[in-house]
Residue, then its C-alpha position, 0 to 999 in steps of 0.5 A: x837331295x832335291x824335293x823332287x828326287x823320287x829316285x832316292x826314295x825307292x829301290x826296285x827288283x825283278x820278280x818275274x822277268x819279261x816273257x811271253x808266257x803260255x799259261x800252262x804252268x804257274x810263273x814263280x819268283x826264283x830264290x835269286x830274284x826274291x825281293x829283299x824288303x827288310x827295313x823298308x816301310x813300303x812295297x809295291x808290285x807292278x805287273x805290266x802286260x804286253x799282248x794278253x790272250x782274249x778271256x785271260x783270268x790272270x792271278x797273282x799271289x804274294x808270299x813272304x819268308x825269312x830267307x830268299x829260298x823259301x817255297x811259296x805256299x799256302x802257309x806263307x801267302x800274305x792275307x788279302x787284307x794287307x794287299x791293295x789291288x787296283x785294278x784287278x788284272x784282266x785281258x787288256x793288252x799293254x796294261x800295268x797294274x799296281x799292288x801295295x802290300x804290307x809285308x812282315x817278313x824280309x823276303x817277297x816272291x810272287x806266283x802268277x797263275x791262271x785257269x786254263x792256258x791263254x797266253x800273255x806277255x808280262x813282267x813283274x817288278x817289285x818297288x820298295x819305298x820309304x828308304x829312310x832306313x836302308x837308302x838305295 
């Protein structure tokens, strides 16, 4: 492997498919899309936006479980001290936001919510890295 072959050091998965979201109901990772983070040493979640309604205040929460069919709830939300946020999601069109997360359970899901119902186009992708123990 070449020293610049970063692609062999990561694995990606869709957590929330690209969509035009009306903001009325929370978006939650489905069981089929729960990201398996077992044996990986690093997890990043990338939120990309398209057009975002002015004043939209989008929030994202990270949840972990022992199996892919867990239900995100307050009891399994990852504590903010294990999440590096840079920067906060705002109403900027065509932007990317990256969150670095330390997990302790093998499956990750996200919940995207907001106060109100401003529309936003977005997608959420998970990236696991440092695959020494579980190559892609």
